[in-house]
Each structure stands twice: as structure tokens, then as C-alpha cells.
TIVO-2410 file (N, C-alpha, C; in nm, 3 decimals):
# residues 176
REC num residu      c1      c2      c3 atome chaine
REC   1      P  -1.998   1.547   2.222     N      A
REC   1      P  -2.020   1.616   2.094    CA      A
REC   1      P  -1.915   1.578   1.991     C      A
REC   2      E  -1.954   1.592   1.871     N      A
REC   2      E  -1.861   1.570   1.761    CA      A
REC   2      E  -1.812   1.705   1.712     C      A
REC   3      W  -1.725   1.700   1.613     N      A
REC   3      W  -1.675   1.824   1.554    CA      A
REC   3      W  -1.784   1.891   1.471     C      A
REC   4      E  -1.783   2.021   1.466     N      A
REC   4      E  -1.876   2.096   1.379    CA      A
REC   4      E  -1.854   2.057   1.234     C      A
REC   5      R  -1.729   2.044   1.195     N      A
REC   5      R  -1.696   2.008   1.057    CA      A
REC   5      R  -1.606   1.884   1.057     C      A
REC   6      P  -1.665   1.766   1.084     N      A
REC   6      P  -1.581   1.645   1.083    CA      A
REC   6      P  -1.530   1.618   0.942     C      A
REC   7      G  -1.419   1.554   0.933     N      A
REC   7      G  -1.366   1.522   0.801    CA      A
REC   7      G  -1.227   1.465   0.811     C      A
REC   8      A  -1.172   1.436   0.696     N      A
REC   8      A  -1.034   1.390   0.686    CA      A
REC   8      A  -0.952   1.508   0.636     C      A
REC   9      Y  -0.863   1.554   0.722     N      A
REC   9      Y  -0.779   1.669   0.689    CA      A
REC   9      Y  -0.635   1.624   0.683     C      A
REC  10      E  -0.570   1.654   0.572     N      A
REC  10      E  -0.429   1.621   0.559    CA      A
REC  10      E  -0.349   1.747   0.586     C      A
REC  11      L  -0.276   1.745   0.696     N      A
REC  11      L  -0.198   1.860   0.738    CA      A
REC  11      L  -0.054   1.816   0.763     C      A
REC  12      P   0.042   1.905   0.744     N      A
REC  12      P   0.182   1.865   0.768    CA      A
REC  12      P   0.209   1.848   0.917     C      A
REC  13      Y   0.305   1.759   0.948     N      A
REC  13      Y   0.351   1.746   1.086    CA      A
REC  13      Y   0.393   1.883   1.135     C      A
REC  14      G   0.359   1.911   1.261     N      A
REC  14      G   0.395   2.038   1.320    CA      A
REC  14      G   0.283   2.141   1.316     C      A
REC  15      T   0.174   2.109   1.247     N      A
REC  15      T   0.059   2.198   1.244    CA      A
REC  15      T   0.009   2.217   1.387     C      A
REC  16      P  -0.023   2.340   1.427     N      A
REC  16      P  -0.076   2.360   1.563    CA      A
REC  16      P  -0.210   2.288   1.581     C      A
REC  17      E  -0.227   2.231   1.699     N      A
REC  17      E  -0.349   2.158   1.732    CA      A
REC  17      E  -0.474   2.243   1.708     C      A
REC  18      G  -0.468   2.369   1.744     N      A
REC  18      G  -0.584   2.458   1.728    CA      A
REC  18      G  -0.625   2.476   1.583     C      A
REC  19      L  -0.529   2.471   1.491     N      A
REC  19      L  -0.565   2.484   1.349    CA      A
REC  19      L  -0.655   2.369   1.307     C      A
REC  20      L  -0.624   2.249   1.356     N      A
REC  20      L  -0.707   2.132   1.323    CA      A
REC  20      L  -0.839   2.135   1.400     C      A
REC  21      T  -0.832   2.152   1.532     N      A
REC  21      T  -0.953   2.138   1.612    CA      A
REC  21      T  -1.049   2.256   1.597     C      A
REC  22      Q  -0.996   2.375   1.584     N      A
REC  22      Q  -1.083   2.493   1.579    CA      A
REC  22      Q  -1.109   2.541   1.436     C      A
REC  23      E  -1.004   2.563   1.359     N      A
REC  23      E  -1.022   2.618   1.225    CA      A
REC  23      E  -1.078   2.516   1.126     C      A
REC  24      R  -1.014   2.401   1.114     N      A
REC  24      R  -1.063   2.300   1.019    CA      A
REC  24      R  -1.186   2.228   1.074     C      A
REC  25      G  -1.174   2.176   1.195     N      A
REC  25      G  -1.283   2.099   1.255    CA      A
REC  25      G  -1.397   2.184   1.306     C      A
REC  26      G  -1.374   2.313   1.323     N      A
REC  26      G  -1.481   2.403   1.366    CA      A
REC  26      G  -1.513   2.396   1.515     C      A
REC  27      G  -1.428   2.330   1.593     N      A
REC  27      G  -1.457   2.314   1.735    CA      A
REC  27      G  -1.562   2.206   1.755     C      A
REC  28      L  -1.599   2.187   1.879     N      A
REC  28      L  -1.700   2.086   1.909    CA      A
REC  28      L  -1.839   2.141   1.879     C      A
REC  29      K  -1.931   2.052   1.845     N      A
REC  29      K  -2.068   2.093   1.812    CA      A
REC  29      K  -2.129   2.174   1.925     C      A
REC  30      G  -2.206   2.270   1.886     N      A
REC  30      G  -2.275   2.354   1.982    CA      A
REC  30      G  -2.184   2.449   2.056     C      A
REC  31      G  -2.060   2.462   2.010     N      A
REC  31      G  -1.966   2.552   2.075    CA      A
REC  31      G  -1.915   2.503   2.209     C      A
REC  32      A  -1.931   2.374   2.236     N      A
REC  32      A  -1.885   2.318   2.364    CA      A
REC  32      A  -1.735   2.339   2.380     C      A
REC  33      R  -1.695   2.370   2.502     N      A
REC  33      R  -1.553   2.384   2.533    CA      A
REC  33      R  -1.493   2.245   2.547     C      A
REC  34      M  -1.369   2.233   2.502     N      A
REC  34      M  -1.303   2.104   2.503    CA      A
REC  34      M  -1.237   2.078   2.639     C      A
REC  35      R  -1.259   1.957   2.689     N      A
REC  35      R  -1.198   1.914   2.815    CA      A
REC  35      R  -1.075   1.828   2.789     C      A
REC  36      A  -1.081   1.744   2.687     N      A
REC  36      A  -0.972   1.650   2.659    CA      A
REC  36      A  -0.974   1.614   2.511     C      A
REC  37      I  -0.859   1.564   2.467     N      A
REC  37      I  -0.849   1.509   2.331    CA      A
REC  37      I  -0.779   1.375   2.336     C      A
REC  38      L  -0.812   1.293   2.240     N      A
REC  38      L  -0.734   1.173   2.208    CA      A
REC  38      L  -0.672   1.203   2.072     C      A
REC  39      P  -0.543   1.235   2.067     N      A
REC  39      P  -0.486   1.282   1.940    CA      A
REC  39      P  -0.457   1.174   1.838     C      A
REC  40      G  -0.457   1.047   1.878     N      A
REC  40      G  -0.420   0.943   1.783    CA      A
REC  40      G  -0.510   0.823   1.784     C      A
REC  41      G  -0.637   0.843   1.815     N      A
REC  41      G  -0.730   0.731   1.820    CA      A
REC  41      G  -0.735   0.668   1.956     C      A
REC  42      P  -0.810   0.558   1.970     N      A
REC  42      P  -0.840   0.501   2.102    CA      A
REC  42      P  -0.720   0.440   2.174     C      A
REC  43      S  -0.607   0.422   2.108     N      A
REC  43      S  -0.491   0.366   2.177    CA      A
REC  43      S  -0.390   0.472   2.218     C      A
REC  44      S  -0.425   0.598   2.198     N      A
REC  44      S  -0.336   0.706   2.241    CA      A
REC  44      S  -0.379   0.755   2.379     C      A
REC  45      A  -0.291   0.827   2.445     N      A
REC  45      A  -0.321   0.879   2.578    CA      A
REC  45      A  -0.400   1.009   2.565     C      A
REC  46      F  -0.492   1.030   2.660     N      A
REC  46      F  -0.565   1.155   2.667    CA      A
REC  46      F  -0.470   1.269   2.698     C      A
REC  47      L  -0.501   1.384   2.644     N      A
REC  47      L  -0.430   1.508   2.674    CA      A
REC  47      L  -0.533   1.616   2.701     C      A
REC  48      T  -0.495   1.716   2.776     N      A
REC  48      T  -0.581   1.834   2.786    CA      A
REC  48      T  -0.550   1.917   2.663     C      A
REC  49      P  -0.649   1.992   2.613     N      A
REC  49      P  -0.627   2.065   2.488    CA      A
REC  49      P  -0.522   2.175   2.502     C      A
REC  50      D  -0.448   2.193   2.395     N      A
REC  50      D  -0.349   2.299   2.385    CA      A
REC  50      D  -0.344   2.343   2.240     C      A
REC  51      P  -0.410   2.454   2.206     N      A
REC  51      P  -0.417   2.495   2.066    CA      A
REC  51      P  -0.282   2.525   2.002     C      A
REC  52      D  -0.179   2.551   2.084     N      A
REC  52      D  -0.047   2.581   2.031    CA      A
REC  52      D   0.043   2.459   2.016     C      A
REC  53      R  -0.001   2.345   2.067     N      A
REC  53      R   0.083   2.224   2.060    CA      A
REC  53      R   0.095   2.179   1.915     C      A
REC  54      A   0.217   2.146   1.875     N      A
REC  54      A   0.242   2.096   1.740    CA      A
REC  54      A   0.190   1.954   1.729     C      A
REC  55      L   0.127   1.925   1.619     N      A
REC  55      L   0.081   1.789   1.591    CA      A
REC  55      L   0.192   1.718   1.513     C      A
REC  56      S   0.282   1.661   1.589     N      A
REC  56      S   0.392   1.584   1.532    CA      A
REC  56      S   0.419   1.467   1.627     C      A
REC  57      P   0.479   1.361   1.576     N      A
REC  57      P   0.510   1.249   1.665    CA      A
REC  57      P   0.594   1.293   1.786     C      A
REC  58      E   0.692   1.379   1.763     N      A
REC  58      E   0.781   1.422   1.870    CA      A
REC  58      E   0.707   1.506   1.975     C      A
REC  59      A   0.628   1.602   1.930     N      A
REC  59      A   0.558   1.690   2.023    CA      A
REC  59      A   0.452   1.613   2.103     C      A
REC  60      L   0.381   1.523   2.040     N      A
REC  60      L   0.280   1.446   2.112    CA      A
REC  60      L   0.345   1.347   2.208     C      A
REC  61      R   0.458   1.290   2.169     N      A
REC  61      R   0.532   1.200   2.259    CA      A
REC  61      R   0.579   1.279   2.381     C      A
REC  62      A   0.630   1.400   2.359     N      A
REC  62      A   0.676   1.484   2.470    CA      A
REC  62      A   0.561   1.521   2.563     C      A
REC  63      A   0.440   1.532   2.508     N      A
REC  63      A   0.321   1.565   2.589    CA      A
REC  63      A   0.265   1.442   2.660     C      A
REC  64      G   0.313   1.323   2.623     N      A
REC  64      G   0.267   1.201   2.690    CA      A
REC  64      G   0.171   1.118   2.609     C      A
REC  65      S   0.159   1.144   2.480     N      A
REC  65      S   0.066   1.069   2.396    CA      A
REC  65      S   0.137   1.028   2.267     C      A
REC  66      N   0.061   1.004   2.162     N      A
REC  66      N   0.120   0.974   2.033    CA      A
REC  66      N   0.023   1.010   1.922     C      A
REC  67      I   0.074   1.014   1.802     N      A
REC  67      I  -0.007   1.054   1.687    CA      A
REC  67      I  -0.089   0.937   1.635     C      A
REC  68      G  -0.049   0.814   1.672     N      A
REC  68      G  -0.128   0.696   1.636    CA      A
REC  68      G  -0.173   0.694   1.493     C      A
REC  69      C  -0.300   0.667   1.475     N      A
REC  69      C  -0.357   0.662   1.340    CA      A
REC  69      C  -0.402   0.799   1.292     C      A
REC  70      G  -0.380   0.902   1.372     N      A
REC  70      G  -0.412   1.038   1.330    CA      A
REC  70      G  -0.559   1.074   1.341     C      A
REC  71      V  -0.636   0.995   1.412     N      A
REC  71      V  -0.778   1.025   1.432    CA      A
REC  71      V  -0.790   1.101   1.564     C      A
REC  72      M  -0.829   1.227   1.556     N      A
REC  72      M  -0.839   1.308   1.677    CA      A
REC  72      M  -0.984   1.315   1.723     C      A
REC  73      R  -1.002   1.288   1.851     N      A
REC  73      R  -1.136   1.296   1.909    CA      A
REC  73      R  -1.133   1.396   2.023     C      A
REC  74      G  -1.232   1.482   2.027     N      A
REC  74      G  -1.243   1.581   2.133    CA      A
REC  74      G  -1.352   1.542   2.231     C      A
REC  75      Y  -1.332   1.576   2.356     N      A
REC  75      Y  -1.428   1.550   2.463    CA      A
REC  75      Y  -1.464   1.683   2.527     C      A
REC  76      A  -1.592   1.711   2.536     N      A
REC  76      A  -1.640   1.839   2.587    CA      A
REC  76      A  -1.633   1.847   2.738     C      A
REC  77      E  -1.622   1.969   2.787     N      A
REC  77      E  -1.636   1.990   2.931    CA      A
REC  77      E  -1.770   1.930   2.972     C      A
REC  78      G  -1.772   1.868   3.087     N      A
REC  78      G  -1.893   1.800   3.131    CA      A
REC  78      G  -1.894   1.653   3.098     C      A
REC  79      T  -1.802   1.610   3.011     N      A
REC  79      T  -1.790   1.467   2.979    CA      A
REC  79      T  -1.727   1.396   3.097     C      A
REC  80      C  -1.782   1.285   3.135     N      A
REC  80      C  -1.723   1.202   3.240    CA      A
REC  80      C  -1.612   1.120   3.176     C      A
REC  81      M  -1.490   1.148   3.215     N      A
REC  81      M  -1.378   1.079   3.154    CA      A
REC  81      M  -1.362   0.936   3.205     C      A
REC  82      M  -1.423   0.904   3.319     N      A
REC  82      M  -1.426   0.765   3.364    CA      A
REC  82      M  -1.512   0.685   3.267     C      A
REC  83      E  -1.625   0.742   3.229     N      A
REC  83      E  -1.713   0.673   3.134    CA      A
REC  83      E  -1.648   0.666   2.995     C      A
REC  84      A  -1.572   0.768   2.957     N      A
REC  84      A  -1.499   0.764   2.830    CA      A
REC  84      A  -1.395   0.652   2.834     C      A
REC  85      A  -1.327   0.638   2.949     N      A
REC  85      A  -1.229   0.529   2.964    CA      A
REC  85      A  -1.298   0.393   2.958     C      A
REC  86      L  -1.414   0.382   3.019     N      A
REC  86      L  -1.490   0.258   3.013    CA      A
REC  86      L  -1.531   0.225   2.870     C      A
REC  87      D  -1.572   0.324   2.794     N      A
REC  87      D  -1.606   0.301   2.653    CA      A
REC  87      D  -1.486   0.245   2.576     C      A
REC  88      I  -1.369   0.302   2.602     N      A
REC  88      I  -1.249   0.255   2.532    CA      A
REC  88      I  -1.213   0.113   2.577     C      A
REC  89      A  -1.223   0.087   2.707     N      A
REC  89      A  -1.195  -0.049   2.757    CA      A
REC  89      A  -1.292  -0.149   2.694     C      A
REC  90      G  -1.418  -0.111   2.684     N      A
REC  90      G  -1.517  -0.198   2.620    CA      A
REC  90      G  -1.487  -0.222   2.474     C      A
REC  91      F  -1.441  -0.118   2.405     N      A
REC  91      F  -1.403  -0.131   2.265    CA      A
REC  91      F  -1.294  -0.236   2.248     C      A
REC  92      F  -1.188  -0.227   2.331     N      A
REC  92      F  -1.079  -0.323   2.318    CA      A
REC  92      F  -1.121  -0.463   2.359     C      A
REC  93      A  -1.210  -0.475   2.456     N      A
REC  93      A  -1.260  -0.608   2.494    CA      A
REC  93      A  -1.334  -0.671   2.376     C      A
REC  94      K  -1.411  -0.591   2.304     N      A
REC  94      K  -1.485  -0.644   2.187    CA      A
REC  94      K  -1.392  -0.673   2.071     C      A
REC  95      E  -1.286  -0.594   2.056     N      A
REC  95      E  -1.196  -0.610   1.942    CA      A
REC  95      E  -1.096  -0.724   1.960     C      A
REC  96      S  -1.079  -0.773   2.081     N      A
REC  96      S  -0.990  -0.886   2.102    CA      A
REC  96      S  -1.043  -1.006   2.024     C      A
REC  97      C  -0.956  -1.068   1.947     N      A
REC  97      C  -1.001  -1.181   1.865    CA      A
REC  97      C  -1.028  -1.306   1.948     C      A
REC  98      G  -0.975  -1.309   2.071     N      A
REC  98      G  -0.998  -1.422   2.158    CA      A
REC  98      G  -0.897  -1.534   2.147     C      A
REC  99      Q  -0.803  -1.525   2.052     N      A
REC  99      Q  -0.703  -1.631   2.035    CA      A
REC  99      Q  -0.597  -1.628   2.142     C      A
REC 100      C  -0.572  -1.511   2.197     N      A
REC 100      C  -0.464  -1.495   2.294    CA      A
REC 100      C  -0.525  -1.486   2.434     C      A
REC 101      P  -0.500  -1.585   2.518     N      A
REC 101      P  -0.560  -1.584   2.651    CA      A
REC 101      P  -0.523  -1.460   2.733     C      A
REC 102      A  -0.399  -1.413   2.724     N      A
REC 102      A  -0.357  -1.296   2.802    CA      A
REC 102      A  -0.437  -1.172   2.760     C      A
REC 103      C  -0.454  -1.153   2.633     N      A
REC 103      C  -0.528  -1.037   2.582    CA      A
REC 103      C  -0.676  -1.048   2.617     C      A
REC 104      R  -0.732  -1.163   2.596     N      A
REC 104      R  -0.874  -1.184   2.627    CA      A
REC 104      R  -0.899  -1.156   2.775     C      A
REC 105      M  -0.811  -1.205   2.862     N      A
REC 105      M  -0.826  -1.185   3.005    CA      A
REC 105      M  -0.807  -1.038   3.041     C      A
REC 106      E  -0.703  -0.975   2.986     N      A
REC 106      E  -0.675  -0.836   3.019    CA      A
REC 106      E  -0.788  -0.743   2.976     C      A
REC 107      T  -0.826  -0.751   2.851     N      A
REC 107      T  -0.926  -0.656   2.801    CA      A
REC 107      T  -1.061  -0.675   2.870     C      A
REC 108      T  -1.099  -0.800   2.893     N      A
REC 108      T  -1.225  -0.826   2.963    CA      A
REC 108      T  -1.217  -0.777   3.107     C      A
REC 109      S  -1.104  -0.802   3.174     N      A
REC 109      S  -1.088  -0.759   3.313    CA      A
REC 109      S  -1.089  -0.607   3.326     C      A
REC 110      L  -1.023  -0.537   3.235     N      A
REC 110      L  -1.021  -0.390   3.240    CA      A
REC 110      L  -1.163  -0.335   3.228     C      A
REC 111      A  -1.239  -0.387   3.133     N      A
REC 111      A  -1.377  -0.340   3.116    CA      A
REC 111      A  -1.461  -0.373   3.239     C      A
REC 112      M  -1.442  -0.491   3.297     N      A
REC 112      M  -1.519  -0.529   3.416    CA      A
REC 112      M  -1.484  -0.441   3.536     C      A
REC 113      I  -1.356  -0.415   3.556     N      A
REC 113      I  -1.315  -0.329   3.667    CA      A
REC 113      I  -1.378  -0.191   3.652     C      A
REC 114      L  -1.365  -0.133   3.534     N      A
REC 114      L  -1.418   0.003   3.514    CA      A
REC 114      L  -1.571   0.006   3.522     C      A
REC 115      D  -1.637  -0.101   3.481     N      A
REC 115      D  -1.782  -0.104   3.493    CA      A
REC 115      D  -1.823  -0.108   3.641     C      A
REC 116      K  -1.750  -0.183   3.721     N      A
REC 116      K  -1.778  -0.186   3.866    CA      A
REC 116      K  -1.753  -0.048   3.928     C      A
REC 117      V  -1.646   0.019   3.885     N      A
REC 117      V  -1.618   0.155   3.933    CA      A
REC 117      V  -1.733   0.247   3.894     C      A
REC 118      R  -1.776   0.238   3.768     N      A
REC 118      R  -1.885   0.323   3.718    CA      A
REC 118      R  -2.009   0.309   3.805     C      A
REC 119      Q  -2.039   0.189   3.847     N      A
REC 119      Q  -2.159   0.163   3.926    CA      A
REC 119      Q  -2.139   0.192   4.075     C      A
REC 120      G  -2.016   0.229   4.114     N      A
REC 120      G  -1.989   0.251   4.256    CA      A
REC 120      G  -1.984   0.121   4.334     C      A
REC 121      Q  -1.956   0.010   4.268     N      A
REC 121      Q  -1.954  -0.122   4.332    CA      A
REC 121      Q  -1.814  -0.178   4.346     C      A
REC 122      A  -1.715  -0.089   4.345     N      A
REC 122      A  -1.577  -0.135   4.357    CA      A
REC 122      A  -1.509  -0.057   4.469     C      A
REC 123      P  -1.415  -0.121   4.538     N      A
REC 123      P  -1.338  -0.046   4.637    CA      A
REC 123      P  -1.239   0.046   4.565     C      A
REC 124      A  -1.191   0.147   4.635     N      A
REC 124      A  -1.094   0.240   4.575    CA      A
REC 124      A  -0.971   0.166   4.524     C      A
REC 125      S  -0.937   0.055   4.586     N      A
REC 125      S  -0.820  -0.021   4.544    CA      A
REC 125      S  -0.837  -0.084   4.405     C      A
REC 126      A  -0.958  -0.088   4.354     N      A
REC 126      A  -0.982  -0.145   4.221    CA      A
REC 126      A  -0.902  -0.071   4.114     C      A
REC 127      L  -0.892   0.060   4.130     N      A
REC 127      L  -0.817   0.139   4.031    CA      A
REC 127      L  -0.668   0.105   4.033     C      A
REC 128      E  -0.618   0.061   4.147     N      A
REC 128      E  -0.478   0.021   4.156    CA      A
REC 128      E  -0.450  -0.105   4.076     C      A
REC 129      Q  -0.553  -0.184   4.048     N      A
REC 129      Q  -0.535  -0.308   3.974    CA      A
REC 129      Q  -0.512  -0.282   3.825     C      A
REC 130      I  -0.558  -0.169   3.775     N      A
REC 130      I  -0.547  -0.142   3.631    CA      A
REC 130      I  -0.400  -0.134   3.587     C      A
REC 131      P  -0.316  -0.050   3.648     N      A
REC 131      P  -0.176  -0.049   3.603    CA      A
REC 131      P  -0.105  -0.181   3.629     C      A
REC 132      K  -0.141  -0.252   3.735     N      A
REC 132      K  -0.079  -0.382   3.762    CA      A
REC 132      K  -0.113  -0.482   3.653     C      A
REC 133      L  -0.239  -0.484   3.613     N      A
REC 133      L  -0.284  -0.575   3.507    CA      A
REC 133      L  -0.214  -0.542   3.375     C      A
REC 134      L  -0.204  -0.413   3.344     N      A
REC 134      L  -0.138  -0.372   3.221    CA      A
REC 134      L   0.010  -0.409   3.222     C      A
REC 135      D   0.077  -0.386   3.334     N      A
REC 135      D   0.219  -0.420   3.344    CA      A
REC 135      D   0.241  -0.570   3.334     C      A
REC 136      F   0.155  -0.647   3.400     N      A
REC 136      F   0.169  -0.793   3.399    CA      A
REC 136      F   0.161  -0.850   3.258     C      A
REC 137      N   0.074  -0.792   3.176     N      A
REC 137      N   0.050  -0.847   3.042    CA      A
REC 137      N   0.129  -0.779   2.931     C      A
REC 138      K   0.208  -0.678   2.965     N      A
REC 138      K   0.282  -0.603   2.862    CA      A
REC 138      K   0.366  -0.697   2.776     C      A
REC 139      G   0.343  -0.691   2.646     N      A
REC 139      G   0.421  -0.769   2.552    CA      A
REC 139      G   0.386  -0.916   2.543     C      A
REC 140      K   0.283  -0.962   2.614     N      A
REC 140      K   0.250  -1.104   2.615    CA      A
REC 140      K   0.158  -1.148   2.501     C      A
REC 141      G   0.095  -1.057   2.435     N      A
REC 141      G  -0.002  -1.094   2.333    CA      A
REC 141      G   0.060  -1.138   2.202     C      A
REC 142      F  -0.022  -1.200   2.119     N      A
REC 142      F   0.022  -1.242   1.987    CA      A
REC 142      F   0.031  -1.122   1.893     C      A
REC 143      C  -0.040  -1.015   1.924     N      A
REC 143      C  -0.036  -0.892   1.844    CA      A
REC 143      C  -0.025  -0.775   1.941     C      A
REC 144      S  -0.034  -0.654   1.891     N      A
REC 144      S  -0.014  -0.537   1.977    CA      A
REC 144      S  -0.143  -0.490   2.046     C      A
REC 145      L  -0.256  -0.552   2.021     N      A
REC 145      L  -0.381  -0.507   2.083    CA      A
REC 145      L  -0.372  -0.510   2.236     C      A
REC 146      I  -0.299  -0.604   2.292     N      A
REC 146      I  -0.289  -0.616   2.437    CA      A
REC 146      I  -0.228  -0.490   2.500     C      A
REC 147      N  -0.146  -0.417   2.426     N      A
REC 147      N  -0.082  -0.296   2.478    CA      A
REC 147      N  -0.164  -0.170   2.454     C      A
REC 148      M  -0.268  -0.177   2.377     N      A
REC 148      M  -0.341  -0.057   2.335    CA      A
REC 148      M  -0.430   0.007   2.442     C      A
REC 149      P  -0.495  -0.067   2.531     N      A
REC 149      P  -0.581   0.001   2.629    CA      A
REC 149      P  -0.505   0.083   2.733     C      A
REC 150      G  -0.379   0.054   2.755     N      A
REC 150      G  -0.303   0.119   2.862    CA      A
REC 150      G  -0.297   0.271   2.854     C      A
REC 151      P  -0.250   0.328   2.745     N      A
REC 151      P  -0.234   0.473   2.742    CA      A
REC 151      P  -0.363   0.552   2.769     C      A
REC 152      P  -0.476   0.520   2.707     N      A
REC 152      P  -0.594   0.600   2.738    CA      A
REC 152      P  -0.645   0.580   2.881     C      A
REC 153      L  -0.640   0.457   2.931     N      A
REC 153      L  -0.692   0.432   3.066    CA      A
REC 153      L  -0.605   0.497   3.172     C      A
REC 154      L  -0.474   0.479   3.162     N      A
REC 154      L  -0.384   0.537   3.262    CA      A
REC 154      L  -0.386   0.689   3.258     C      A
REC 155      S  -0.392   0.746   3.138     N      A
REC 155      S  -0.393   0.893   3.129    CA      A
REC 155      S  -0.525   0.951   3.179     C      A
REC 156      A  -0.636   0.884   3.155     N      A
REC 156      A  -0.765   0.932   3.208    CA      A
REC 156      A  -0.763   0.930   3.360     C      A
REC 157      M  -0.707   0.824   3.418     N      A
REC 157      M  -0.699   0.814   3.564    CA      A
REC 157      M  -0.609   0.923   3.621     C      A
REC 158      K  -0.503   0.955   3.550     N      A
REC 158      K  -0.407   1.056   3.597    CA      A
REC 158      K  -0.462   1.198   3.581     C      A
REC 159      L  -0.520   1.227   3.464     N      A
REC 159      L  -0.564   1.364   3.435    CA      A
REC 159      L  -0.699   1.399   3.499     C      A
REC 160      F  -0.784   1.300   3.520     N      A
REC 160      F  -0.921   1.326   3.565    CA      A
REC 160      F  -0.958   1.238   3.685     C      A
REC 161      P  -0.877   1.237   3.789     N      A
REC 161      P  -0.903   1.147   3.902    CA      A
REC 161      P  -1.037   1.176   3.970     C      A
REC 162      E  -1.082   1.300   3.965     N      A
REC 162      E  -1.209   1.335   4.029    CA      A
REC 162      E  -1.328   1.260   3.969     C      A
REC 163      D  -1.323   1.231   3.840     N      A
REC 163      D  -1.431   1.156   3.775    CA      A
REC 163      D  -1.436   1.013   3.828     C      A
REC 164      F  -1.319   0.952   3.844     N      A
REC 164      F  -1.311   0.815   3.894    CA      A
REC 164      F  -1.354   0.811   4.040     C      A
REC 165      Q  -1.308   0.909   4.119     N      A
REC 165      Q  -1.343   0.913   4.261    CA      A
REC 165      Q  -1.493   0.934   4.282     C      A
REC 166      A  -1.555   1.017   4.201     N      A
REC 166      A  -1.699   1.039   4.213    CA      A
REC 166      A  -1.776   0.909   4.191     C      A
REC 167      H  -1.735   0.833   4.091     N      A
REC 167      H  -1.802   0.705   4.065    CA      A
REC 167      H  -1.779   0.605   4.179     C      A
REC 168      L  -1.656   0.602   4.228     N      A
REC 168      L  -1.626   0.510   4.339    CA      A
REC 168      L  -1.712   0.541   4.460     C      A
REC 169      K  -1.732   0.669   4.487     N      A
REC 169      K  -1.805   0.710   4.608    CA      A
REC 169      K  -1.956   0.703   4.593     C      A
REC 170      T  -2.007   0.741   4.473     N      A
REC 170      T  -2.151   0.756   4.459    CA      A
REC 170      T  -2.216   0.672   4.350     C      A
REC 171      G  -2.133   0.614   4.262     N      A
REC 171      G  -2.189   0.540   4.149    CA      A
REC 171      G  -2.240   0.630   4.038     C      A
REC 172      T  -2.213   0.760   4.050     N      A
REC 172      T  -2.250   0.855   3.945    CA      A
REC 172      T  -2.135   0.951   3.925     C      A
REC 173      C  -2.141   1.025   3.819     N      A
REC 173      C  -2.036   1.121   3.789    CA      A
REC 173      C  -2.076   1.259   3.839     C      A
REC 174      A  -1.982   1.329   3.893     N      A
REC 174      A  -2.006   1.465   3.939    CA      A
REC 174      A  -2.031   1.559   3.822     C      A
REC 175      K  -1.997   1.518   3.700     N      A
REC 175      K  -2.010   1.604   3.583    CA      A
REC 175      K  -2.154   1.612   3.532     C      A
REC 176      K  -2.240   1.522   3.577     N      A
REC 176      K  -2.375   1.518   3.520    CA      A
REC 176      K  -2.475   1.584   3.612     C      A
***
């Protein structure tokens, strides 16, 4: 779901998360309860919602994410976060310009690994390859895109392991 009242809201650093997500944004469409947020766009780490958390670079860094470009996306309860991670991996694979072999290889490999997990066609050890691949390529790209898929993928795996495990075991998500 999207926000009830999507828009561009200019708020001072330190504004409580709930003021943006609930009061300004109106919550998720249809009154869906929020399961996760990406507070700074697709290159930020997932967080579980906290209406009292300050929206500032320091507070989001302390929570394990970042303010990034300031685009906040909410994910409803029932959303498969493995599939959300796959969407983000696919986004970065498409956005790679292709000039940098390390980035092209990393982003394509991440999307392929997660797609195999989604289909239940990967061993459990496949998930162990994601942090290794990210660490191996850290800082190797010509631009910063090579570092961008790491935070959302690693945080989704950490916060929502049950979604990944369901796909590994059955090829479907337990949330659906």
C-alpha cells in the first residue's frame, strides 16, 4: 500500500516519525498496519516502525539506517520482505550503468540469488553469499551505486528472517 496522503513534506530534523507517517501521510492506504519502513529511499536500511523516533541523521544512524534522500516508504503487515528486498535488488541491477564490472556483477548476482531464493530453488547457504558479495565489492565501483544495495538487503535479512526462510523451504511466502 501507499500512503493515504502521499506528498512532499518539508519537516525539520528531529520531527517524530509518527508525525510524518500518520499525521501528514495519513498512514498506509486502507488503514493497513505498518510492518517496516525505508526512511531514506531504496539505499537505506529497513527499520521497524517507531512513531516516536526522531527523523534526523543522528537518530536514524543510531537505529541502523540513514535519512538518505528523505523518501520514506512504508510496508504493510503481510508484505513479504524477501520480495521487497528482491524488488530493491532488481532496481539496483537495472540502474547499474554497466561501465563498472564489479558493480554490474554484484547487482546482477544479488538479484539472481534473491530470485532463486524467492522460487525456493536455492540452498539455505545462498543467503550467506549476500554479505560476502557485498563485502568483497565494497568501495570497488566507479561510483557509489555498488554500495547502495547492502543496507536494505542485509537489514531485511536480519529483521525478517522468517520471510527468507519460508521462500527457501517452500518457494512461497508465509505472509500470503
